[in-house]
C-alpha positions as CSV (number, residue, x, y, z in Angstrom):
1,M,-4.6,67.4,30.0
2,N,-0.9,66.7,29.5
3,Q,-1.8,64.1,26.8
4,L,-4.0,66.6,25.0
5,I,-1.2,69.1,25.0
6,A,1.2,66.4,23.7
7,W,-1.2,65.6,20.9
8,A,-1.3,69.3,19.9
9,D,2.5,69.5,20.1
10,D,4.5,69.9,16.9
11,S,6.5,66.7,17.5
12,A,3.3,64.7,17.8
13,L,2.0,66.2,14.6
14,R,5.2,65.4,12.8
15,I,4.9,61.7,14.0
16,L,1.3,61.5,12.6
17,L,2.4,63.1,9.3
18,A,5.3,60.7,9.1
19,A,2.9,57.8,9.7
20,G,0.6,59.0,6.9
21,L,3.5,59.5,4.5
22,A,4.9,56.1,5.3
23,I,1.6,54.5,4.4
24,V,1.4,56.4,1.1
25,L,5.0,55.5,0.2
26,A,4.5,51.9,1.1
27,L,1.4,51.7,-1.2
28,V,3.3,53.4,-4.0
29,A,6.2,51.0,-3.6
30,H,3.7,48.1,-3.6
31,A,2.1,49.3,-6.8
32,V,5.4,49.8,-8.6
33,G,6.8,46.5,-7.3
34,A,3.7,44.6,-8.3
35,L,4.0,46.0,-11.8
36,L,7.6,45.1,-12.1
37,V,7.0,41.6,-10.7
38,R,4.1,41.0,-13.1
39,R,6.3,41.9,-16.0
40,V,9.3,39.8,-14.8
41,T,7.2,36.7,-14.1
42,R,5.0,36.9,-17.2
43,S,6.9,34.0,-18.8
44,M,7.2,32.0,-15.6
45,P,3.8,30.4,-14.7
46,L,4.9,29.2,-11.2
47,A,6.4,32.6,-10.1
48,S,3.4,34.4,-11.7
49,A,0.9,32.3,-9.7
50,I,2.8,33.0,-6.4
51,A,3.1,36.7,-7.2
52,Q,-0.6,36.9,-8.0
53,A,-1.5,35.1,-4.7
54,C,0.7,37.4,-2.7
55,H,-0.7,40.7,-4.2
56,A,-3.3,41.3,-1.6
57,P,-1.4,40.4,1.6
58,T,1.7,42.4,0.6
59,R,-0.5,45.5,0.1
60,V,-1.2,45.2,3.8
61,V,2.2,44.0,5.0
62,L,4.2,46.9,3.5
63,P,2.3,49.7,5.1
64,L,2.3,47.9,8.5
65,I,6.1,47.5,8.2
66,A,6.4,51.2,7.4
67,L,4.2,52.2,10.3
68,Q,6.1,49.9,12.7
69,A,9.3,51.8,11.7
70,V,7.6,55.1,12.5
71,W,6.3,53.9,15.8
72,Q,9.7,52.6,16.8
73,I,11.3,56.0,16.3
74,A,8.4,57.8,18.1
75,P,9.2,59.3,21.5
76,H,8.3,57.1,24.5
77,D,6.1,59.8,25.9
78,F,4.0,59.9,22.7
79,P,0.4,59.3,23.7
80,L,-0.6,55.6,23.7
81,V,2.6,54.7,21.8
82,A,3.1,51.4,23.6
83,G,-0.4,50.2,22.8
84,V,-0.1,51.4,19.2
85,R,3.1,49.5,18.8
86,H,1.6,46.4,20.2
87,V,-1.5,46.5,18.0
88,N,0.7,47.2,14.9
89,V,2.8,44.2,15.8
90,L,-0.3,42.0,16.1
91,L,-1.6,43.2,12.8
92,L,1.8,42.7,11.2
93,L,2.2,39.1,12.5
94,T,-1.4,38.3,11.3
95,S,-0.6,39.7,7.9
96,L,2.7,37.8,7.6
97,T,0.8,34.6,8.5
98,W,-1.7,35.5,5.8
99,L,1.2,36.1,3.4
100,G,2.7,32.7,4.2
101,L,-0.6,31.0,3.5
102,R,-1.0,32.7,0.2
103,V,2.6,31.8,-0.8
104,V,1.8,28.2,-0.2
105,H,-1.5,28.4,-2.0
106,G,0.0,30.2,-5.0
107,A,2.9,27.7,-5.3
108,T,0.4,24.8,-5.1
109,Q,-1.9,26.2,-7.7
110,G,1.1,27.0,-10.0
111,L,2.5,23.5,-9.8
112,I,-0.9,22.0,-10.5
113,A,-1.5,24.3,-13.5
114,L,1.9,23.2,-14.9
115,H,1.0,19.5,-14.7
116,P,-2.6,19.0,-15.9
117,L,-4.3,15.7,-15.4
118,Q,-6.1,15.8,-18.7
119,V,-3.4,14.1,-20.7
120,E,-2.9,10.6,-21.9
121,D,0.0,9.7,-19.7
122,N,-0.7,11.6,-16.4
123,L,1.5,9.6,-14.1
124,N,4.0,12.4,-13.4
125,A,1.1,14.9,-13.1
126,R,-0.6,12.8,-10.5
127,R,2.6,12.5,-8.6
128,V,3.1,16.3,-8.6
129,H,-0.5,16.9,-7.6
130,T,-0.3,14.5,-4.7
131,Q,3.0,15.9,-3.4
132,A,1.9,19.5,-3.8
133,K,-1.4,19.1,-2.0
134,V,-0.1,17.0,0.9
135,L,2.9,19.2,1.5
136,A,0.8,22.3,1.2
137,N,-1.5,21.0,4.0
138,T,1.5,20.3,6.2
139,L,2.9,23.8,5.5
140,V,-0.4,25.4,6.2
141,F,-0.6,23.7,9.6
142,G,2.9,24.8,10.4
143,I,2.4,28.4,9.4
144,L,-0.9,28.7,11.4
145,V,0.8,27.2,14.5
146,T,3.8,29.5,14.1
147,G,1.7,32.6,13.5
148,L,-0.5,31.8,16.6
149,A,2.6,31.2,18.7
150,A,4.2,34.5,17.6
151,V,1.0,36.4,18.4
152,L,0.7,34.9,21.8
153,M,4.3,35.6,22.6
154,T,3.7,39.3,22.3
155,F,1.6,39.2,25.5
156,P,3.6,39.1,28.7
157,E,0.9,36.9,30.3
158,A,1.3,34.3,27.6
159,R,5.0,34.2,28.0
160,Q,4.7,33.6,31.7
161,F,2.0,30.9,31.0
162,G,4.4,29.2,28.6
163,A,7.2,29.3,31.1
164,S,5.0,27.6,33.7
165,L,4.0,25.0,31.2
166,L,7.6,24.4,30.3
167,A,8.4,23.6,34.0
168,S,6.0,20.7,33.8
169,A,6.8,19.7,30.2
170,G,7.3,16.1,31.0
171,V,3.8,15.4,32.2
172,V,2.1,17.8,29.8
173,G,4.1,16.5,26.9
174,L,3.0,12.9,27.7
175,V,-0.7,13.9,28.0
176,V,-0.6,16.0,24.8
177,G,1.3,13.3,23.0
178,I,-1.4,10.7,23.8
179,A,-4.2,13.1,23.1
180,A,-2.8,14.2,19.8
181,R,-1.6,10.8,18.6
182,P,-4.2,10.5,15.8
183,V,-3.5,14.0,14.6
184,L,0.3,13.6,14.6
185,G,-0.1,10.1,13.1
186,N,-2.1,11.5,10.2
187,L,0.4,14.3,9.8
188,L,3.4,11.9,9.6
189,A,1.4,9.6,7.3
190,G,0.7,12.6,5.0
191,L,4.5,13.2,4.8
192,Q,5.1,9.5,4.1
193,I,2.5,9.5,1.3
194,A,3.9,12.7,-0.2
195,L,7.4,11.4,-0.2
196,G,6.9,7.6,-0.8
197,Q,3.9,8.0,-3.2
198,P,2.0,4.8,-2.4
199,L,-1.0,6.5,-3.8
200,R,-1.6,9.7,-5.8
201,I,-4.4,11.9,-7.0
202,D,-6.6,10.0,-9.6
203,D,-5.1,6.6,-8.7
204,V,-7.4,3.6,-9.0
205,L,-7.5,1.8,-5.7
206,I,-9.2,-1.3,-4.2
207,V,-9.9,-0.6,-0.6
208,Q,-11.8,-3.2,1.5
209,G,-13.4,-4.5,-1.7
210,E,-14.4,-1.1,-3.0
211,W,-13.2,0.1,-6.4
212,G,-12.6,3.8,-6.8
213,R,-10.4,6.8,-7.7
214,V,-8.5,9.0,-5.4
215,E,-10.4,12.3,-5.6
216,E,-8.8,14.3,-2.8
217,I,-5.9,14.0,-0.3
218,T,-6.1,16.4,2.7
219,G,-4.0,16.7,5.7
220,T,-5.9,14.0,7.6
221,Y,-7.9,11.8,5.2
222,V,-8.2,10.6,1.6
223,V,-11.5,10.9,-0.4
224,L,-12.0,7.8,-2.6
225,R,-14.7,8.3,-5.3
226,V,-16.4,4.9,-5.8
227,W,-17.7,4.0,-9.3
228,D,-21.3,4.5,-8.2
229,Q,-20.5,8.1,-7.1
230,R,-20.3,7.2,-3.4
231,R,-17.3,8.7,-1.4
232,L,-15.2,6.8,1.0
233,I,-13.4,8.9,3.6
234,I,-10.3,7.1,4.8
235,P,-7.7,8.4,7.4
236,L,-4.2,8.8,6.0
237,Q,-2.7,6.6,8.6
238,W,-4.9,3.7,7.4
239,F,-2.9,3.6,4.2
240,I,0.3,3.3,6.1
241,E,-0.9,0.5,8.3
242,N,-3.0,-1.6,6.0
243,P,-2.5,-3.2,2.5
244,F,-4.5,-2.0,-0.4
245,Q,-4.5,-2.4,-4.2
246,N,-3.2,0.4,-6.4
247,W,-4.0,-0.4,-10.1
248,T,-2.1,2.6,-11.4
249,R,1.0,2.6,-9.3
250,R,3.5,2.5,-12.1
251,N,1.3,3.0,-15.2
252,P,-2.4,2.9,-15.9
253,E,-2.2,0.1,-18.4
254,M,-4.0,-3.0,-17.3
255,I,-4.8,-6.6,-18.3
256,G,-8.4,-7.9,-17.9
257,T,-10.1,-11.2,-18.3
258,V,-13.4,-12.5,-19.7
259,F,-14.6,-16.0,-18.8
260,L,-17.2,-18.0,-20.7
261,W,-18.5,-21.5,-20.6
262,V,-19.1,-23.4,-23.9
263,D,-20.0,-26.9,-25.0
264,Y,-17.3,-29.5,-25.6
265,A,-18.2,-29.6,-29.3
266,M,-17.4,-25.9,-29.8
267,A,-14.2,-25.2,-31.9
268,M,-11.8,-22.6,-30.5
269,D,-10.5,-21.1,-33.7
270,P,-13.8,-19.3,-34.6
271,L,-14.0,-17.9,-31.1
272,R,-10.4,-16.7,-31.3
273,A,-11.0,-15.0,-34.6
274,E,-14.2,-13.3,-33.4
275,A,-12.5,-12.2,-30.2
276,L,-9.7,-10.5,-32.1
277,R,-12.3,-8.9,-34.5
278,I,-14.2,-7.5,-31.5
279,C,-11.1,-6.1,-29.9
280,Q,-9.9,-4.5,-33.1
281,G,-13.2,-2.8,-33.5
282,S,-13.3,-1.5,-29.9
283,P,-11.8,2.0,-29.2
284,A,-11.1,0.7,-25.7
285,W,-8.5,-1.8,-26.9
286,D,-4.8,-0.6,-26.9
287,G,-3.6,-3.3,-29.3
288,R,-1.2,-5.0,-26.9
289,H,-2.9,-8.3,-26.0
290,C,-5.9,-10.4,-27.0
291,K,-5.5,-14.1,-26.2
292,L,-8.1,-16.9,-25.8
293,D,-7.3,-20.1,-23.9
294,V,-9.2,-23.0,-22.4
295,T,-8.6,-22.8,-18.6
296,D,-11.0,-25.3,-17.1
297,T,-13.3,-28.3,-17.9
298,A,-16.4,-29.5,-16.1
299,A,-19.2,-31.9,-16.6
300,H,-21.4,-29.3,-18.3
301,G,-18.8,-27.7,-20.5
302,V,-15.5,-26.0,-21.1
303,Q,-14.4,-22.7,-19.6
304,I,-12.5,-20.3,-21.8
305,R,-10.6,-17.2,-20.7
306,L,-9.9,-14.2,-22.9
307,E,-7.2,-11.8,-21.8
308,V,-7.4,-8.3,-23.2
309,T,-5.5,-5.0,-22.5
310,S,-6.5,-1.4,-22.2
311,A,-4.8,1.9,-21.5
312,N,-6.6,2.4,-18.1
313,A,-9.1,0.8,-15.8
314,D,-12.1,2.6,-17.2
315,L,-11.4,1.6,-20.8
316,L,-10.7,-2.0,-19.6
317,W,-14.1,-2.3,-18.0
318,R,-15.7,-1.1,-21.2
319,L,-13.6,-3.5,-23.3
320,R,-14.5,-6.5,-21.2
321,C,-18.2,-5.8,-21.5
322,D,-17.9,-5.4,-25.2
323,V,-16.0,-8.6,-25.7
324,R,-18.3,-10.6,-23.4
325,E,-21.4,-9.3,-25.1
326,G,-19.9,-9.8,-28.6
327,L,-18.9,-13.4,-28.0
328,V,-22.3,-14.3,-26.5
329,D,-24.0,-12.7,-29.5
330,F,-21.6,-14.5,-31.9
331,M,-22.4,-17.9,-30.4
332,Q,-26.2,-17.2,-30.3
333,R,-26.2,-16.4,-34.1
334,H,-23.7,-19.0,-35.4
335,Y,-23.3,-21.8,-32.8
336,P,-26.4,-21.9,-30.7
337,Q,-26.1,-25.7,-30.4
338,H,-22.7,-25.3,-28.6
339,L,-23.9,-23.1,-25.8
340,P,-23.6,-24.7,-22.3
341,R,-26.3,-27.2,-21.5
342,M,-27.1,-29.8,-19.0
343,R,-26.9,-33.5,-20.1
344,A,-28.9,-36.4,-18.7
345,E,-29.3,-40.1,-19.6
346,L,-32.8,-41.5,-19.7
347,D,-33.3,-45.1,-18.6
348,A,-34.8,-47.0,-21.5
349,R,-35.4,-50.3,-19.6
350,P,-39.0,-51.5,-19.4
351,A,-40.9,-50.8,-16.3
352,L,-41.3,-53.6,-13.8
353,P,-44.7,-55.2,-13.4
354,G,-47.0,-53.4,-11.0
355,V,-44.8,-50.2,-11.1
356,A,-46.3,-47.2,-12.8
357,P,-44.1,-45.9,-15.6
């Protein structure tokens, strides 16, 4: 009965009206602030992406902050004021965690938009993409853990539970450390990859004999897109502990080889001229290098090696196929007698008497 009387009291009505007015003023402030921020950041893509990502959570955070101020000045005998304050704090902490996640997401998307991969020299763009995504994953993990810890600390029971755990921190820390070693190892490996850059988004890697491009880097693993559209899922820590080939570490330009076997009677100058003509006619050749040499000899013929260059691994594969096919076609049309062949000597001596020929 006393609570009902309190609800009907003028002071309670003023508190409720103040709460409603605080929500309205917070929403008006959010609308005006969003308009000003949108105009100020119009020429700043990164700041604009962050502001756009934060629009929804700030529309929740501002009214909750205003309400929390109203509940704090409310009398302690106001009905259910303690529970209302606690619920408001929980909602505010959850909204702030959401806001932090959106800030990270907006910054990541803004950086990625400023450095597109669809350019001829995308080395710097791949570096930025890798650092942004790996660091974003780490920050997201930290924000979620911090938000959860802040929510739990609002409950007295959770604080007591934490104190009891702290008393046995030595044993618990050892057990948790052993159990979480893979997670922590991948987290630290992600930071090493983000800072040291042994691999980046869209890098061409050779991992355990598989050729592929780095398609995605998460907080725990790397997705390698193999040339036949398979996907290799590799833990981050593996790249720190094992050697692997990175064909685009410094720049995507590459040198490739084409090997052919020909007869000893084949002259090299026509092949060199034809190889240069094929390279010059191929859009995959970058014009840096096209050289033909004899690299080996054997009983059945001579091995020649042609070195060619391209701007990246994909073009190099196409150029090697074009050169190999072109040289084989050239020899088939102009020098078929000089293709590799097996030689044998026939014994012309007469057969011995009584022995079938």
